[in-house]
N, C-alpha and C positions, 0 to 999 in steps of 0.2 A: 872340362868344367861342367858341361851339361850332364855327363855321365856321373860325376861325383854328386851333383845336386839330386839326380834321379835316385842314386843309391841311398842318399840321406833320407829322401822322401819315402822310399820303400821301407827303410828301417823304422821311421816314425809311424807309418801306417801299420806296420806289423805290431809295434808296441801298443798303438791305440787299439788295434784289433784284439790283442791279447788282454788288454785292460778291460775292454768292453765285454769280452767273453767271461772274464773273471767276475765282472759285475753282474752279468746276466745269469751266470750259473754258480754263483757263490752258494756254498752249502747253507741251507735254511734249517731252523729247528725242526725236529722230526717227532711226530707222535708215533707210538707203536701200539698195535692192537694184536694180541695173541689169543688164540682159541685152543683150549686143551680139553680132552674128554677124560672123565674119571675112569672109563673102561674102554680104551682104544681097541681092545679085543672083546668081542661080545658073542653071546650064544647065537647059533643059527636060528633060534626061535625069535630073535629080536628082544626087545624090552625097553626099559627106561635107561637113558644115559643122561649125564649132566655135562653140559658144555660150559666150561669156565672161561669167561672173557676177561682179559686183563688189559687195561688201557693205561699207558704211561705217557706223561707229558714232559717236555724239556724244562730245565731250570734256566729261564732267560730273564726273570725279573731281577733287576739290579744292573743288568747290562745297559739299560736305558731307563728313562723316567717312565713311570706307569702311564697308562692311557688315561685321559680325562674321564671323570665320573659324570654320569647323568643320574643323579640320585633323587628319589622322591621319598620323603619321610612321611609316614601316615600314622598319626598318634591318636589313640583312644583317649577322649577326655570325658567319658561317661562318669557318673557319680561315684562308682566304686573305685575309680582311680585315686580318690581322696583317702582311701584306706591304706594303712601302713606306709604313709608318705610316698606312695608309688609315684605320684606326679612329680614330686620334688626330685626323686631319683631319676626320673625320665628327663627332666629339664637339665640336670647336671650332666647326664650321660650324653645327650644330644648336643649340649653346648661344647662338650669336649670333642665330639665328632666334628663340629663346625671348625674347630681349631686345626684339625688335620686336613681339611680340604684346601685345595689350591684355588687361586683366584679364577682360573680358567674352568674349574669344575662347574657343572650345572646343578643347582639345588632347588627343589620345591618342597614346601611343607604343607601338609593337609592335616586338619584336625577334625574329629567327628564325635558327636554324641548322637542325638536323633537328627541333628542338622550337620551338614558337611560344609566346612569352610576351608578355603585355600588362603592361608595367611601369608604365603610367599609363592608366587607363581614361578614356574620354571625359568630360570635365567642364571647367568654366571654369578658365582659367589662374589667376585670382586675383592676389594680390599677392606671394606667396612664390615668385618665379621661381628662387631659388637651390635650392630643394628639387627642382624639375624638372631643373635642370642636374645635380644630384648623381645623379639616376636615370640620365641619359644617360652620365655619367662612369663609372658602375659597369658598363657594358657592355663585355665582352671577347670577342675572337674565339675560336671553337671549332667543331668538328664540320662537318656537311654543310650543304646549302642547300635548305630547304623554302620556296622562294620563293612557291609557290602558297598554302601555308598562311598565310604572313605577309600576302600580299595580301588573302586572304579575311577574315582577322581585322581588318585595317585598314579594310576596307569595312564590316564589321559595326559597328565602333566609330563610324565616321562616320555610319552609318545612324541611330544613336540620336538624333542631333540634326538630321538632314538636313531641309532645308526651304528655301523661297525666301528666308527672312530671313537665311540664312547663305550664305557662300561655302564649299561643301562640296568638300573635296579630300583625296585620298590621295596622298602622295608616297612612292613605292617606290624604294628604293635597293638595288642589288646589284652585286657584282663577279664573280659566277660563274654557272655553269649550274644551272638548277633540276634537282636530282637526287634529291629526296625529295618524297613527297606528290604533288600534282597537277603533272604536268610537261608535259602535252599543251597546246601553244600554242592550239589551237582551243578547248579547254575553258576555258582561262584568259581568252581573248578574250571568250568567251560570258559569263563571269561579269562581266567589266568592263562589257560592254554592258548587262547586266541592271541593274547599279547606276547606270549612266549615265542610265537612264530614271528614276531617283530623284533626278536632279540632283546626283549625286556623280561627280566627274571623277577620273581617275587620271593622274598625271604619273610617268614612269619615268626613272630616272637610272642609267645604266650606267657603272661606274667601272673603269678599266684596260682590258685587252685580252682578258680571258678570259670575259666575259659573252656571252650570246646576244643580239646586237643585233636580230635579227629578232623575237624574243619581246618585248623591251623596247619597240621601236618599235611593234609590233602592239598592245601593251597601251595605249600612249598613244593610238593611233588609235581603238581600240575604246572606250577610257575617256574620250575627249574632252578629254584633257589635253595635256601637252607631253612631248617626248623629248629627252634630253641625253646626248651621249657625252662623258664626262669622262676624258680620257686620263691626266691627271696629278692625283692627289688634292689637291695644293695649290690646285687651281682650285675645289674644292668650295664654299668659303665664298662666292665670287663668284657661282657658279651658283645656289646656294640663295637668295642675296639677290635674284638676278634673277627666280627663280621666285616668290618671295614678293611682289615688287613687281608682277609680272604678275598674280598671283592677286588682289592687293589692288585691281586695276582692273576686276575682273569687274562688269559691270552687268546681265547677264542670263545665264540658264543654259539648258541643254538645247535649244539652238537647232537648227533644221533648216530646210532649203530644200525646199519642195514644188513639184515640176514637173508640169505637165500638158502633154502633147504634142499637136500637131496630128494630123490624120488620117494614118495610115500613116507617121508619123515615129517613129523608134526611137532610144533611147539606146544607143550602143555602149560608152561608158565615161565615167566622171567621173574624170579623170586624177588619180591619187594619192589618191583619196578612196573611202571606203566608200559604197555606196548600195544602195537596195533598191526593188523594184517592189511597190506595195501599192495595191490597189483602183484600178488604172488610173492611178496617179500614182507618180512616182519621188521618193523621199525621200533627201535628202543630210544626214545628221546632222553638225553642225558644233560641238557642245559648247558651252563657255562663250564668251560674247561680252565682249570687253574694251573699255574706253573708248578713243576716239580711235584706232581701228585700221581698216585697209583689208585685206580678204581677197579673194583671187581664186580662182575655181573654173572649170575648163575642162571643158565637157561636149561629148563627141564625138557628133554626131548623124548618123543616116542619113536623108536627105531624099528622098522619092519623086519620080518624074518628075511633071511637071505644067505648067500654063500659068497666066498671071495672077499672083495673089498667094496666099500661104498663110501662116497663123499656124503657126509651127513649135513654139513653146513659150511658155507663160506660167508664172509662178511667184510664190511667196509665201514670205516669211520668217516663221517662227513661233518663239517663245521663251517662257521663263518668267521673271518678275521680280516681286518684291514692291514695287519702288520706281518702276518705269516703267509708265505706262499703256499697255496693249497697243495698239499701232498697227502692224499688220502690213503692211510695204511689199510692193508687187507690181511686176511688169514683164510685158511681152509683146514677143515678137520675131517678125518675119515675113520671108519671102523674096519676091522678085519673080523670076519665071522669064523667061529670054531665050534666043534662039538665037545671040546675038552674043557671042562670047568676049571681044572687046574691051570690051564693056559690063560683063562680070564683073570684069575687071581694073581698069577705070576706077572701079568702086564698091567695090573691096576696101578694108576697114578695116585699115590698116597697123598701127595700135596693137593692135587685137584679134588680128591675124595674128601679131604678135611674141609676144604673151602665149601664144597657142595653141601656136606652134612651140616655145617654151621649155618649156611643160608637157609636150608630147609627147616632147621630148628627155629630160626627167626620167624619163619612163616607160621609155625605152630604157636609161637609166643603171641604173634599178632592175632591168631584165631582165639587164643585165650583171652586177649583184651576185648575182642568182640563179644565173647561170652560174658565178660564182666559188665560190658555195656548193657547187655540184655538181662542182667541180674541173675545169670545162671552160674553160680559159684562152682557147682559140681563140674560143669563142662569146662570151666576155666582151669580147674585143678587137673582135669583129665588131659587137657591139651599141654599143660606145663609138664605133666608126667611123661607124655609122649615125647616132648622135646628133650627131656632129661634122658629117657631111654635111648633116644637116637644118638645122643652124644656118648653115652656109656658103651653102646655096641658098635660105634663107628669103627671101621677097619683101621682108622688112624688114631684111635684112642690110646693105644699102647705104643705108638710109634715114637722113636727118639727124634730129637730136633724140633724145629719150629712147628711142623705139622701137628705132631702129638701135643705140643704145648698149647697150640691154639684151640684144639678140641677140648683139652682139659680146662682151659680158661673159660671157654663157653659153658662147659658143664657147671663150673663154679658160679657163673652168672645166673644160670637157670635155677640152681638151688637157692640163690639169693632172691630171685624173683618169687619163688614159692613161699619164702618167708614173708616177703613184702606184701604179697597178695592177701595175706591173712591179717594185715593191719586194720585197725578200726576205721581209719580215714580212707575210704575207697578212692576218693578223688586223688589224693596224693599218691596212693599205691599205683593206680593205673597210669597216671601221668609219668611217674618215675620209671616204671617198667617199660612203658611204651617208648619213652625218650631214649633209654639205654639200648633198647632193642633197635630203634631207628639208627643210632650211632653205629651199632655193630653192622647193620645192613649196609651202611654207607661208608664203612671203613674209616670212621672219624675217631 
Protein backbone atom coordinates (compact mmCIF):
# COMPACT_ATOMS: atom_id res chain seq x y z
CA UNK A 1 0.00 0.00 0.00
CA UNK A 2 2.82 2.37 0.91
CA UNK A 3 4.55 1.60 -2.37
CA UNK A 4 1.35 2.35 -4.32
CA UNK A 5 0.89 5.68 -2.51
CA UNK A 6 4.53 6.56 -3.15
CA UNK A 7 4.15 5.76 -6.84
CA UNK A 8 1.00 7.89 -7.10
CA UNK A 9 2.77 10.71 -5.29
CA UNK A 10 5.70 10.46 -7.70
CA UNK A 11 3.40 10.66 -10.73
CA UNK A 12 1.62 13.69 -9.29
CA UNK A 13 4.94 15.42 -8.62
CA UNK A 14 6.13 14.70 -12.16
CA UNK A 15 2.90 16.07 -13.60
CA UNK A 16 3.20 19.18 -11.43
CA UNK A 17 6.84 19.58 -12.37
CA UNK A 18 6.06 19.34 -16.09
CA UNK A 19 3.16 21.75 -15.72
CA UNK A 20 5.38 24.23 -13.88
CA UNK A 21 8.10 23.88 -16.50
CA UNK A 22 5.55 24.56 -19.22
CA UNK A 23 4.36 27.62 -17.34
CA UNK A 24 7.85 28.95 -16.78
CA UNK A 25 9.13 28.22 -20.26
CA UNK A 26 6.02 28.78 -22.35
CA UNK A 27 6.89 30.49 -25.63
CA UNK A 28 6.51 34.25 -25.45
CA UNK A 29 5.95 36.74 -28.29
CA UNK A 30 9.23 37.44 -30.05
CA UNK A 31 10.52 40.63 -31.60
CA UNK A 32 13.00 40.26 -34.44
CA UNK A 33 15.79 42.62 -35.41
CA UNK A 34 17.72 42.05 -38.63
CA UNK A 35 20.64 44.01 -40.02
CA UNK A 36 21.59 43.83 -43.72
CA UNK A 37 24.18 45.75 -45.72
CA UNK A 38 23.54 47.10 -49.20
CA UNK A 39 27.07 45.96 -50.15
CA UNK A 40 28.20 42.95 -48.10
CA UNK A 41 31.22 42.82 -50.41
CA UNK A 42 33.16 46.08 -50.42
CA UNK A 43 36.31 47.55 -51.97
CA UNK A 44 39.57 47.04 -50.11
CA UNK A 45 39.77 50.83 -49.99
CA UNK A 46 36.69 50.90 -47.79
CA UNK A 47 33.93 53.47 -48.25
CA UNK A 48 30.30 54.16 -47.39
CA UNK A 49 27.92 51.31 -46.64
CA UNK A 50 24.27 51.40 -45.62
CA UNK A 51 23.09 49.12 -42.83
CA UNK A 52 19.35 48.48 -43.06
CA UNK A 53 17.77 47.55 -39.74
CA UNK A 54 14.39 45.82 -39.86
CA UNK A 55 12.37 45.48 -36.68
CA UNK A 56 9.25 43.30 -36.61
CA UNK A 57 6.81 42.81 -33.76
CA UNK A 58 4.34 40.01 -33.01
CA UNK A 59 0.61 40.29 -33.59
CA UNK A 60 -0.73 39.68 -30.10
CA UNK A 61 -3.44 42.35 -29.81
CA UNK A 62 -6.80 40.63 -29.75
CA UNK A 63 -5.49 37.68 -27.76
CA UNK A 64 -6.34 39.65 -24.64
CA UNK A 65 -7.73 43.00 -23.65
CA UNK A 66 -5.49 45.97 -24.36
CA UNK A 67 -3.44 47.50 -21.59
CA UNK A 68 -5.12 50.38 -19.72
CA UNK A 69 -4.47 53.87 -21.03
CA UNK A 70 -2.87 56.71 -19.12
CA UNK A 71 -3.87 59.48 -21.50
CA UNK A 72 -3.40 63.22 -21.19
CA UNK A 73 -5.19 65.40 -23.74
CA UNK A 74 -3.64 68.87 -24.20
CA UNK A 75 -5.90 71.23 -26.19
CA UNK A 76 -5.03 74.62 -27.68
CA UNK A 77 -7.82 77.10 -26.88
CA UNK A 78 -6.09 80.19 -28.28
CA UNK A 79 -8.18 82.68 -30.25
CA UNK A 80 -7.34 81.21 -33.65
CA UNK A 81 -9.06 77.95 -32.67
CA UNK A 82 -12.31 79.82 -33.32
CA UNK A 83 -11.52 79.98 -37.06
CA UNK A 84 -13.07 77.40 -39.40
CA UNK A 85 -14.98 75.97 -36.43
CA UNK A 86 -11.78 74.23 -35.29
CA UNK A 87 -12.83 74.14 -31.66
CA UNK A 88 -16.18 72.60 -32.49
CA UNK A 89 -14.48 69.83 -34.43
CA UNK A 90 -12.04 69.33 -31.55
CA UNK A 91 -14.89 68.95 -29.06
CA UNK A 92 -16.67 66.38 -31.19
CA UNK A 93 -13.48 64.43 -31.87
CA UNK A 94 -12.41 64.21 -28.25
CA UNK A 95 -15.97 63.46 -27.07
CA UNK A 96 -15.88 60.49 -29.43
CA UNK A 97 -12.51 59.49 -27.96
CA UNK A 98 -13.97 59.53 -24.44
CA UNK A 99 -16.60 57.02 -25.62
CA UNK A 100 -13.81 54.59 -26.56
CA UNK A 101 -12.13 54.69 -23.15
CA UNK A 102 -12.65 52.05 -20.49
CA UNK A 103 -13.65 52.92 -16.90
CA UNK A 104 -10.20 51.75 -15.73
CA UNK A 105 -8.33 54.07 -18.13
CA UNK A 106 -6.67 57.17 -16.70
CA UNK A 107 -7.57 60.48 -18.34
CA UNK A 108 -6.47 64.06 -17.76
CA UNK A 109 -7.43 67.11 -19.79
CA UNK A 110 -5.29 70.24 -20.06
CA UNK A 111 -6.29 73.38 -21.97
CA UNK A 112 -4.06 76.32 -22.73
CA UNK A 113 -4.00 79.81 -24.20
CA UNK A 114 -1.68 82.21 -22.39
CA UNK A 115 -2.97 80.51 -19.21
CA UNK A 116 -2.76 76.77 -18.59
CA UNK A 117 -5.73 75.09 -16.88
CA UNK A 118 -6.18 71.48 -15.84
CA UNK A 119 -9.90 70.92 -16.29
CA UNK A 120 -9.62 67.24 -15.36
CA UNK A 121 -6.80 65.95 -13.22
CA UNK A 122 -5.42 62.49 -13.92
CA UNK A 123 -7.78 59.84 -12.59
CA UNK A 124 -9.83 56.88 -13.75
CA UNK A 125 -12.50 57.54 -16.36
CA UNK A 126 -15.13 55.73 -14.34
CA UNK A 127 -18.67 55.34 -15.57
CA UNK A 128 -19.84 58.96 -15.88
CA UNK A 129 -18.46 59.83 -19.31
CA UNK A 130 -21.06 62.54 -19.85
CA UNK A 131 -19.47 64.68 -17.14
CA UNK A 132 -16.12 64.44 -18.97
CA UNK A 133 -17.72 65.46 -22.25
CA UNK A 134 -19.31 68.48 -20.55
CA UNK A 135 -15.87 69.63 -19.41
CA UNK A 136 -14.64 69.50 -23.01
CA UNK A 137 -17.76 71.22 -24.29
CA UNK A 138 -17.18 74.19 -21.97
CA UNK A 139 -13.81 75.06 -23.60
CA UNK A 140 -13.85 78.19 -25.77
CA UNK A 141 -11.14 79.97 -27.83
CA UNK A 142 -9.35 82.98 -26.35
CA UNK A 143 -6.03 84.81 -26.07
CA UNK A 144 -2.47 83.63 -26.98
CA UNK A 145 -0.62 80.27 -27.19
CA UNK A 146 1.39 78.92 -24.25
CA UNK A 147 2.06 75.61 -25.96
CA UNK A 148 5.06 74.83 -23.79
CA UNK A 149 3.10 75.32 -20.59
CA UNK A 150 0.32 73.07 -21.85
CA UNK A 151 2.78 70.36 -22.85
CA UNK A 152 4.61 70.42 -19.51
CA UNK A 153 1.37 70.21 -17.54
CA UNK A 154 0.13 67.34 -19.70
CA UNK A 155 3.38 65.48 -19.04
CA UNK A 156 3.08 66.12 -15.31
CA UNK A 157 -0.45 64.76 -15.25
CA UNK A 158 0.61 61.65 -17.14
CA UNK A 159 3.59 61.17 -14.83
CA UNK A 160 1.29 60.61 -11.84
CA UNK A 161 0.32 57.17 -13.15
CA UNK A 162 3.21 56.47 -15.52
CA UNK A 163 4.36 52.87 -15.47
CA UNK A 164 4.82 49.75 -17.54
CA UNK A 165 1.29 48.60 -16.73
CA UNK A 166 -0.15 51.60 -18.62
CA UNK A 167 0.10 52.96 -22.14
CA UNK A 168 1.34 56.44 -21.21
CA UNK A 169 0.65 59.09 -23.84
CA UNK A 170 0.26 62.85 -24.13
CA UNK A 171 -1.70 64.05 -27.18
CA UNK A 172 -0.82 67.68 -27.89
CA UNK A 173 -3.01 69.64 -30.31
CA UNK A 174 -2.28 73.14 -31.62
CA UNK A 175 -3.13 75.37 -34.56
CA UNK A 176 -0.70 78.22 -33.92
CA UNK A 177 2.78 79.34 -32.98
CA UNK A 178 4.08 79.01 -29.42
CA UNK A 179 4.33 82.68 -28.42
CA UNK A 180 4.02 82.64 -24.61
CA UNK A 181 6.02 80.75 -21.97
CA UNK A 182 8.63 78.25 -23.21
CA UNK A 183 8.95 78.82 -26.96
CA UNK A 184 12.45 77.47 -27.67
CA UNK A 185 12.11 74.21 -29.68
CA UNK A 186 15.39 72.87 -28.28
CA UNK A 187 14.15 73.24 -24.71
CA UNK A 188 10.75 71.76 -25.52
CA UNK A 189 12.38 68.80 -27.23
CA UNK A 190 14.63 68.32 -24.19
CA UNK A 191 11.58 68.19 -21.93
CA UNK A 192 9.86 65.64 -24.20
CA UNK A 193 12.99 63.45 -24.16
CA UNK A 194 13.17 63.67 -20.37
CA UNK A 195 9.67 62.24 -20.01
CA UNK A 196 10.23 59.73 -22.78
CA UNK A 197 12.73 58.10 -20.45
CA UNK A 198 9.80 57.61 -18.05
CA UNK A 199 7.88 55.70 -20.76
CA UNK A 200 5.64 58.68 -21.54
CA UNK A 201 5.32 59.38 -25.26
CA UNK A 202 4.16 62.58 -26.97
CA UNK A 203 2.00 62.70 -30.09
CA UNK A 204 1.74 66.13 -31.76
CA UNK A 205 -1.17 67.20 -33.94
CA UNK A 206 -0.93 70.38 -36.00
CA UNK A 207 -4.22 71.80 -37.28
CA UNK A 208 -4.49 74.22 -40.21
CA UNK A 209 -1.64 76.11 -41.87
CA UNK A 210 -0.35 78.47 -39.17
CA UNK A 211 1.34 76.15 -36.66
CA UNK A 212 5.08 75.46 -36.53
CA UNK A 213 5.50 72.10 -38.24
CA UNK A 214 9.18 71.87 -37.32
CA UNK A 215 8.32 72.21 -33.63
CA UNK A 216 5.44 69.75 -33.71
CA UNK A 217 7.32 67.14 -35.70
CA UNK A 218 10.34 67.61 -33.43
CA UNK A 219 8.23 67.05 -30.33
CA UNK A 220 6.88 63.80 -31.74
CA UNK A 221 10.43 62.67 -32.60
CA UNK A 222 11.84 63.60 -29.19
CA UNK A 223 8.75 62.29 -27.42
CA UNK A 224 8.63 58.94 -29.23
CA UNK A 225 5.04 59.41 -30.46
CA UNK A 226 3.47 60.35 -33.78
CA UNK A 227 3.04 63.54 -35.82
CA UNK A 228 -0.03 64.55 -37.82
CA UNK A 229 -0.65 67.42 -40.22
CA UNK A 230 -4.41 68.04 -40.14
CA UNK A 231 -5.09 70.59 -42.86
CA UNK A 232 -8.88 70.48 -42.56
CA UNK A 233 -10.43 70.37 -39.06
CA UNK A 234 -13.22 68.06 -40.24
CA UNK A 235 -10.52 65.33 -40.43
CA UNK A 236 -9.84 65.57 -36.70
CA UNK A 237 -12.19 62.81 -35.58
CA UNK A 238 -10.70 60.27 -38.00
CA UNK A 239 -7.13 61.20 -37.03
CA UNK A 240 -7.80 61.00 -33.31
CA UNK A 241 -9.51 57.63 -33.82
CA UNK A 242 -6.46 56.46 -35.78
CA UNK A 243 -4.12 57.59 -33.01
CA UNK A 244 -6.22 55.87 -30.35
CA UNK A 245 -6.25 52.60 -32.28
CA UNK A 246 -2.50 52.83 -32.73
CA UNK A 247 -1.89 53.60 -29.06
CA UNK A 248 -4.16 50.69 -28.12
CA UNK A 249 -1.79 48.32 -29.91
CA UNK A 250 1.30 49.29 -27.87
CA UNK A 251 2.96 46.14 -26.55
CA UNK A 252 6.26 47.59 -25.30
CA UNK A 253 7.59 51.04 -24.43
CA UNK A 254 10.79 53.06 -24.42
CA UNK A 255 12.37 50.90 -27.11
CA UNK A 256 15.90 51.51 -28.31
CA UNK A 257 18.38 49.85 -30.65
CA UNK A 258 21.93 49.59 -29.31
CA UNK A 259 24.68 49.41 -31.94
CA UNK A 260 28.25 48.29 -31.36
CA UNK A 261 30.60 49.01 -34.26
CA UNK A 262 33.58 47.12 -35.59
CA UNK A 263 37.10 48.54 -35.34
CA UNK A 264 37.39 51.93 -37.05
CA UNK A 265 33.81 51.78 -38.34
CA UNK A 266 31.87 55.03 -37.79
CA UNK A 267 28.22 56.05 -37.94
CA UNK A 268 27.74 59.00 -40.29
CA UNK A 269 23.97 59.22 -39.83
CA UNK A 270 20.83 57.33 -38.89
CA UNK A 271 18.62 58.76 -41.60
CA UNK A 272 15.64 60.63 -40.21
CA UNK A 273 16.21 59.47 -36.63
CA UNK A 274 17.75 60.84 -33.49
CA UNK A 275 20.73 58.90 -32.16
CA UNK A 276 23.49 59.34 -29.62
CA UNK A 277 26.94 57.92 -28.87
CA UNK A 278 27.23 56.61 -25.34
CA UNK A 279 30.00 54.45 -23.87
CA UNK A 280 31.31 53.36 -27.29
CA UNK A 281 27.81 52.35 -28.43
CA UNK A 282 25.27 54.15 -30.59
CA UNK A 283 21.74 54.29 -29.24
CA UNK A 284 18.72 54.83 -31.52
CA UNK A 285 15.60 55.60 -29.41
CA UNK A 286 12.48 54.28 -31.14
CA UNK A 287 9.73 54.93 -28.55
CA UNK A 288 6.64 52.75 -28.32
CA UNK A 289 6.48 49.39 -30.08
CA UNK A 290 3.16 48.43 -31.65
CA UNK A 291 1.77 44.99 -32.39
CA UNK A 292 2.16 43.58 -35.89
CA UNK A 293 4.40 46.30 -37.30
CA UNK A 294 7.58 46.45 -39.33
CA UNK A 295 9.95 49.38 -38.94
CA UNK A 296 12.99 50.20 -41.04
CA UNK A 297 16.05 52.22 -40.02
CA UNK A 298 18.88 53.20 -42.36
CA UNK A 299 22.33 53.63 -40.80
CA UNK A 300 25.02 55.27 -42.92
CA UNK A 301 28.40 53.76 -42.07
CA UNK A 302 31.97 54.69 -42.91
CA UNK A 303 33.90 51.45 -43.36
CA UNK A 304 37.74 51.57 -43.26
CA UNK A 305 40.09 49.99 -45.78
CA UNK A 306 40.99 46.37 -45.17
CA UNK A 307 41.25 42.80 -46.39
CA UNK A 308 39.48 39.57 -45.56
CA UNK A 309 36.33 39.93 -43.46
CA UNK A 310 35.26 42.48 -40.87
CA UNK A 311 32.29 42.72 -38.50
CA UNK A 312 30.99 46.24 -39.12
CA UNK A 313 28.15 46.32 -36.60
CA UNK A 314 26.19 44.25 -34.15
CA UNK A 315 23.06 45.34 -32.37
CA UNK A 316 20.39 44.60 -29.84
CA UNK A 317 16.80 45.79 -29.33
CA UNK A 318 15.82 46.69 -25.78
CA UNK A 319 12.42 47.70 -24.45
CA UNK A 320 10.20 47.86 -21.38
CA UNK A 321 7.06 45.76 -20.98
CA UNK A 322 4.97 44.52 -18.09
CA UNK A 323 3.41 41.73 -20.18
CA UNK A 324 6.16 40.43 -22.48
CA UNK A 325 9.07 38.45 -21.11
CA UNK A 326 12.21 40.34 -22.03
CA UNK A 327 13.92 38.57 -24.90
CA UNK A 328 16.19 41.05 -26.62
CA UNK A 329 16.83 40.17 -30.28
CA UNK A 330 20.28 40.73 -31.78
CA UNK A 331 22.00 40.82 -35.17
CA UNK A 332 25.49 41.02 -36.60
CA UNK A 333 26.61 42.26 -40.03
CA UNK A 334 29.96 41.82 -41.73
CA UNK A 335 31.68 42.82 -44.97
CA UNK A 336 34.09 40.93 -47.18
CA UNK A 337 36.80 42.99 -48.89
CA UNK A 338 37.68 42.57 -52.56
CA UNK A 339 39.69 44.21 -55.34
CA UNK A 340 37.15 43.16 -57.96
CA UNK A 341 34.49 45.81 -58.67
CA UNK A 342 32.35 43.24 -60.49
CA UNK A 343 32.30 41.14 -57.33
CA UNK A 344 30.89 44.12 -55.41
CA UNK A 345 28.05 44.59 -57.87
CA UNK A 346 27.38 40.87 -58.11
CA UNK A 347 26.78 40.70 -54.35
CA UNK A 348 24.88 43.97 -53.98
CA UNK A 349 21.63 43.46 -52.06
CA UNK A 350 19.07 45.20 -54.30
CA UNK A 351 16.28 45.17 -51.72
CA UNK A 352 18.51 46.79 -49.10
CA UNK A 353 19.91 49.20 -51.70
CA UNK A 354 16.38 50.34 -52.60
CA UNK A 355 15.48 51.01 -48.97
CA UNK A 356 18.75 52.87 -48.38
CA UNK A 357 18.36 55.04 -51.48
CA UNK A 358 14.79 55.94 -50.53
CA UNK A 359 15.92 56.85 -47.02
CA UNK A 360 18.70 59.08 -48.35
CA UNK A 361 16.22 60.74 -50.70
CA UNK A 362 13.98 61.61 -47.72
CA UNK A 363 17.00 63.29 -46.12
CA UNK A 364 17.46 65.42 -49.22
CA UNK A 365 13.76 66.32 -49.18
CA UNK A 366 14.09 67.41 -45.56
CA UNK A 367 17.08 69.55 -46.53
CA UNK A 368 14.88 71.11 -49.22
CA UNK A 369 12.30 71.94 -46.55
CA UNK A 370 14.99 73.61 -44.44
CA UNK A 371 15.92 75.72 -47.47
CA UNK A 372 12.27 76.72 -47.86
CA UNK A 373 12.25 77.81 -44.21
CA UNK A 374 15.24 80.01 -44.99
CA UNK A 375 13.49 81.51 -48.02
CA UNK A 376 16.03 79.96 -50.39
CA UNK A 377 13.82 78.55 -53.14
CA UNK A 378 16.77 77.86 -55.45
CA UNK A 379 18.44 75.66 -52.82
CA UNK A 380 15.15 73.87 -52.19
CA UNK A 381 14.78 73.09 -55.90
CA UNK A 382 18.38 71.88 -56.06
CA UNK A 383 17.87 69.45 -53.15
CA UNK A 384 14.67 68.10 -54.66
CA UNK A 385 16.49 67.59 -57.98
CA UNK A 386 19.22 65.71 -56.13
CA UNK A 387 16.59 63.48 -54.53
CA UNK A 388 15.02 62.86 -57.95
CA UNK A 389 18.41 62.04 -59.53
CA UNK A 390 19.19 59.64 -56.70
CA UNK A 391 16.00 57.69 -57.37
CA UNK A 392 16.50 57.76 -61.14
CA UNK A 393 20.04 56.36 -60.91
CA UNK A 394 19.46 53.90 -58.07
CA UNK A 395 20.71 50.38 -58.93
CA UNK A 396 17.21 49.27 -57.90
CA UNK A 397 15.35 51.68 -60.22
CA UNK A 398 15.00 49.17 -63.04
CA UNK A 399 14.66 46.10 -60.86
CA UNK A 400 11.60 43.90 -61.08
CA UNK A 401 9.40 43.23 -58.09
CA UNK A 402 8.80 45.19 -54.89
CA UNK A 403 12.25 46.81 -54.73
CA UNK A 404 12.04 48.44 -58.13
CA UNK A 405 8.42 49.42 -57.56
CA UNK A 406 9.26 51.14 -54.26
CA UNK A 407 12.01 53.21 -55.90
CA UNK A 408 9.78 54.21 -58.80
CA UNK A 409 7.00 55.11 -56.36
CA UNK A 410 9.38 57.36 -54.42
CA UNK A 411 10.50 58.97 -57.67
CA UNK A 412 6.86 59.79 -58.41
CA UNK A 413 6.45 61.32 -54.94
CA UNK A 414 9.49 63.56 -55.42
CA UNK A 415 8.24 64.75 -58.79
CA UNK A 416 4.95 65.59 -57.06
CA UNK A 417 6.87 67.48 -54.35
CA UNK A 418 8.59 69.55 -57.04
CA UNK A 419 5.22 70.65 -58.37
CA UNK A 420 3.80 71.31 -54.90
CA UNK A 421 6.83 73.40 -53.90
CA UNK A 422 5.96 75.90 -56.63
CA UNK A 423 2.45 76.56 -55.29
CA UNK A 424 1.61 80.09 -54.16
CA UNK A 425 0.81 79.13 -50.55
CA UNK A 426 4.24 78.14 -49.24
CA UNK A 427 2.77 77.26 -45.79
CA UNK A 428 0.56 74.56 -47.27
CA UNK A 429 3.25 73.35 -49.69
CA UNK A 430 5.89 72.90 -47.02
CA UNK A 431 3.59 71.24 -44.48
CA UNK A 432 2.22 68.88 -47.10
CA UNK A 433 5.63 67.84 -48.46
CA UNK A 434 7.18 67.54 -45.03
CA UNK A 435 4.31 65.40 -43.71
CA UNK A 436 4.39 63.03 -46.69
CA UNK A 437 8.16 62.77 -46.36
CA UNK A 438 7.78 62.05 -42.64
CA UNK A 439 5.36 59.19 -43.39
CA UNK A 440 7.75 57.72 -45.95
CA UNK A 441 10.59 57.79 -43.42
CA UNK A 442 8.42 56.17 -40.77
CA UNK A 443 6.94 53.52 -43.11
CA UNK A 444 3.43 54.86 -42.42
